[in-house]
N, C-alpha and C positions, 0 to 999 in steps of 0.2 A: 811709175813713181814720178810725183810732181816735185818741183823745186820747193825747198823750205819744209818739206815733209820729213819728219823725224822717223829715223828707222830704229826700231827696237828689235835688237838681235835675239833677244830672248823671248820675244812674244809668242813664237810658234814652238818653242822647246817644251818638251813634256815636264811636268813638275815631279820632283822626287817624291817617291811614296813615303819615305820616313820622316820628312819635315813638312809639316803642315801648320798653318796658323789657325785652322779651323778646329773647334773642340768636337770630341766624339759625341754622338747623340746619346742622351740619357736612356738607360734601359726601361722598357715599359714597367709600370707599377706592378703589373702581374707577375713579373719575373721574380723568382725566389732564390736566395743564396744556396749554394749546394749543400751547406751543413744544416739547413733547417730541418726540423723533425716534425712530422705531422702529429697532432695530438691524438691520443688513444681514446676511443669512446669509453665512458665510465663503465659500462656493462661488461667490458671485456678485460678489466683489470682483476688479476687473481688476488684475493685476500692473503695477507702474511699470517702464518700461524703464530698464536701467541708465545710458544716456546722458542720461536726463532728470534725473538726481540731480545737483544743483550742490554737491557736496562732494567734497573730496580723500579718497580711501580711505586708511584707516589700514594701514601695512604690517605684516606679520606680525612677531612678536617676532624680534629678531636681525637684521632687515634694515634698512639705512639709510633714512631718510626720503627721498622724492624731493625734488630741489632746488626751491625756491620759484621761481616765474616772476617775473623782474625786468623792468621796462620797458627797451626797447631803449636803448643808449647814444646820446646825442645826438652827431652828428658835430662834430668839433672845428673850430672856426673856421679858415678857410684863412689862413695866415700870408701876410703881404705880401711881394712879391718884393724881393730885396735891391736896393739902390740901385746902378745901373750905375757903374762906375769911370770916373774922369776920364781915365785912360790905359789903353789896351788894346794887346795884340799878339794878333792873330787870324789865323785861316786862313779865308778867305771866298771864295765864288764870286760873281763879277759877274753880276748878274741883269739890270739895266737900265743901259745906257750912255746918258747924255745928252750933248747938245751945244747950242751956242748960237751965234748969229751973232757974228762977231768973235773966236771962240776961235782961237788960233794967232797972231793979231796983238795981242791984248790979253790981259793976265794976269788971267783970270777964274777964280774957284773955283766949281766946279759940283758939286752934290751928285748921287751915284750910289747905286744900291740894290744891296746885297749879301745873300747868304744865308750866315749864320754856319755854318761846318763845325766849328770848333774855337776855343775861347777859350784861348790859350796863357798869357797873363798878364792878371790883372785879373778883374773880375766883370761878366758880361753874360749875361742869361738869355733875351733875345729872339731870335727867328729872323732878323728883318730887322735890317739895319745900314745906316745912312745915312751916307756918307762924302763929304766935299767935297774933290775933287781939283782940281788945276790942269787946264786945258782937255785933253781927251783927245788932241788933236793935239800937246801939249807933253809927253807922257809923264809920268813921275813920278821923284822922287828915289830911288835904290836904298838898301835897308837893308843896310848893309855887314856886320853881324854875323848876319844871318839867311840861311838857304838860299834859293836861287832866283837868277834872273837879273834884269838891269835890265828894268824895264817901259817899253817903247818906245811901245806903243799899248794902248788899252782896247778889248777885245772881249768881248761877252756870252759867258758860259760859262767864261771863263778863271778859274783860281784864284789869288788873291793872298794873299801873306803880308804883313801890314801892321803898322805901328805907327801908332796914331791917338790923338789927344787931343781933349779937349772945352775949347776956350778960353772965357774969361769973356765975350769979345766978339769980333766979327769979321763980315765980310760975305761973302756967298756967293749964288749963284743957285740957288734951290731950286724944282723944278718938280713936287714930289710933294705930293699932298693930305694924306697921312698926316703930321700934325704931332705925333703922340703920342710918338714916339720921339725921343730926342735926336739932334742932328747932331754928327758928329766931323770934324776935320780930318786929313787924311793926313800924317804926318811923312815916311814913306817907304813904298814898296811894291815887292815882287819878284814876278815871274811864277814859279810853281812848277807841278810836274806835277799833274794832277787826282787822281792816286792818292797824293800826298804826305800823310803822317800829320799 
């Protein structure tokens, strides 16, 4: 070592690997990023079937567009049946004739079941009609202004033309389990032909 010569203590020390002032060399242009995808040759692409496309085709010029699909209409709520009239004139077939002990000796009103054939006056939409008559052995009061003959006896299958009403109160003998329908009292009843309109 000569006089005046400067000693650099760090001249021979190894450089740290993490700190460098030099920039890293650029990758060669031929290098490709790892997420790059190679193009597929056109002859290897499978065609998409037409029914797999979820799009509405555009009609050619001059043709109307197809109607848009709308959700099905919701069914209208069923309207309630009209209230039965308090007074009716009906043509009905006696389905079930009832009787009770004491009929003929006592004046007992007894409910019988009819099949409605026609409602002549009033409103009644049910098929069954329950009418309280005097005992079958006592017959019925005739309807003077209605066709038919006086009703002397009650027989299942006969057709009656009747005027009936629904009183606010009253007593009768009712042997039917179906209490859903109202009970009517017969004002009068005539026996008519089964073919009567």
